Structure formats: C-alpha cells, structure tokens
C-alpha positions as CSV (number, residue, x, y, z in Angstrom):
1,M,4.8,-12.2,11.0
2,P,3.3,-11.0,7.8
3,A,4.4,-11.8,4.9
4,T,3.5,-8.0,3.9
5,T,5.9,-6.7,6.4
6,K,8.5,-5.9,4.3
7,L,6.1,-4.6,1.8
8,H,4.7,-2.4,5.0
9,A,8.1,-1.1,6.0
10,A,9.4,0.0,2.5
11,L,6.2,2.1,2.3
12,A,6.9,3.8,5.6
13,D,8.6,6.2,3.7
14,P,6.7,9.2,2.2
15,T,9.1,9.2,-0.7
16,R,8.8,5.3,-1.7
17,E,5.2,6.2,-1.4
18,A,5.2,8.6,-3.6
19,I,7.2,6.6,-6.3
20,V,4.9,3.6,-5.6
21,R,1.6,6.5,-6.6
22,L,3.6,7.3,-9.3
23,L,4.0,3.7,-10.5
24,A,0.5,2.7,-10.4
25,E,-0.1,5.2,-13.4
26,G,2.5,3.4,-15.5
27,E,5.7,2.3,-16.1
28,R,8.3,5.0,-15.6
29,S,12.2,5.5,-16.0
30,V,14.4,6.6,-12.9
31,G,14.0,10.2,-14.6
32,E,10.8,10.0,-15.2
33,I,10.3,9.8,-11.6
34,A,12.8,12.1,-10.2
35,E,11.2,14.7,-11.9
36,Q,7.8,14.7,-10.2
37,L,9.3,14.5,-6.7
38,P,11.9,17.1,-4.8
39,V,15.0,14.4,-4.8
40,S,17.6,13.7,-6.8
41,R,17.9,10.5,-9.8
42,P,20.7,9.2,-7.0
43,A,18.2,9.1,-4.2
44,V,15.3,7.7,-6.6
45,S,17.7,4.6,-7.6
46,K,18.1,4.0,-4.1
47,H,14.5,4.3,-3.2
48,L,14.0,2.0,-6.2
49,R,16.5,-0.6,-5.0
50,L,14.5,-0.8,-1.8
51,L,11.6,-1.1,-3.1
52,E,12.5,-3.7,-5.4
53,G,14.3,-5.9,-2.9
54,A,10.7,-5.6,-0.7
55,G,9.1,-7.1,-3.7
56,L,6.7,-3.8,-4.5
57,V,8.5,-3.2,-8.1
58,R,10.6,-4.8,-10.8
59,F,12.0,-3.3,-13.9
60,R,13.4,-4.3,-17.2
61,S,15.8,-2.8,-19.3
62,E,15.4,-0.9,-22.1
63,G,18.4,0.0,-24.3
64,T,20.1,2.1,-21.8
65,R,17.1,3.0,-19.1
66,N,16.0,0.9,-16.7
67,L,11.9,0.7,-16.8
68,Y,10.8,0.3,-13.6
69,Q,6.6,-0.5,-12.9
70,L,4.7,-2.0,-9.6
71,E,4.7,-5.6,-9.1
72,P,0.8,-7.0,-9.2
73,D,1.7,-9.8,-6.3
74,A,2.9,-7.9,-4.0
75,L,-0.1,-5.1,-4.2
76,A,-2.2,-8.3,-4.4
77,A,-0.8,-9.0,-1.0
78,L,-1.3,-5.9,0.3
79,R,-4.8,-5.7,-0.8
80,D,-5.7,-9.0,0.4
81,E,-3.9,-7.9,4.0
82,V,-6.5,-4.6,4.1
83,D,-8.9,-6.4,3.1
84,A,-9.0,-9.1,6.1
85,L,-8.4,-6.5,8.5
86,W,-11.5,-4.4,7.2
87,R,-13.6,-8.0,7.2
88,T,-12.7,-8.4,11.2
89,A,-13.7,-4.4,12.2
90,M,-16.8,-4.6,10.2
91,A,-17.7,-8.1,12.7
92,R,-16.4,-6.4,15.5
93,Y,-18.5,-3.6,14.9
94,A,-21.6,-5.4,14.2
95,L,-20.9,-7.1,17.1
96,V,-21.2,-4.4,19.3
97,G,-23.9,-2.5,17.6
98,N,-25.8,-5.5,17.9
99,N,-24.7,-5.9,21.6
100,R,-26.3,-2.7,22.6
101,A,-28.0,-1.8,25.5
102,P,-31.6,-0.2,24.3
103,R,-32.2,3.6,24.6
104,R,-33.3,5.2,27.6
105,G,-37.2,5.7,27.4
106,A,-37.3,3.0,24.8
107,K,-39.6,0.1,25.7
108,K,-38.0,-3.2,26.0
109,G,-38.0,-5.5,22.7
110,S,-38.0,-2.3,20.6
111,R,-34.9,0.0,19.4
C-alpha cells in the first residue's frame, strides 16, 4: 500500500479538499477557513484534525489562535506519485502510438 494512501483518503472529502486549496494560498486560522466554507467552525476543526492526522497540515499556536498551513513534504509525496503515474501513462501512450497499424491506403513503411 502506498505511503500516500492516508493523503488520498483525506483529500477524498470535498470540504477537506477545499480547506487544502485555501491553505495553499497561505496560513489561516480555523475562523478564517470557516468564513470561506459553508460549514461551521467546529466542523472545520474536525476536518483539520483529520488532515493533520494524515500529515497534510500542521499548525502553530499564536496566542489563543491556531494557525494552519500545508505540510510541504506531504504535498511533495503526492506530486511525486502523480508525476510517476503521468510518466507511466505517457510511456504506455507512446507504446500504443508507435505500434499502431498503418492507415488504409498508405504504402507500407510510410505513415
């Protein structure tokens, strides 16, 4: 099972994906996130705990507020996995493209 399985599961929820997209713009508090989404602050807190447990976000305390930000290493792991999938898909596409039969009416040896 890939190390990114927890990350994928965490991002499968539309609200958590929206939170990650907001955090991609910069660090935010629970209240700032809740203002942008159609869910309550307690719901945002619950989603953030799940994202933190998956390793996608981290927080730091500033006074009475917790400020959340994305975890760069987790995003890098997701990017690396998607890049590997893309390379495999392109290699297979090239294989299929290079092994296709000549078009009708075309002379053998020309494409």
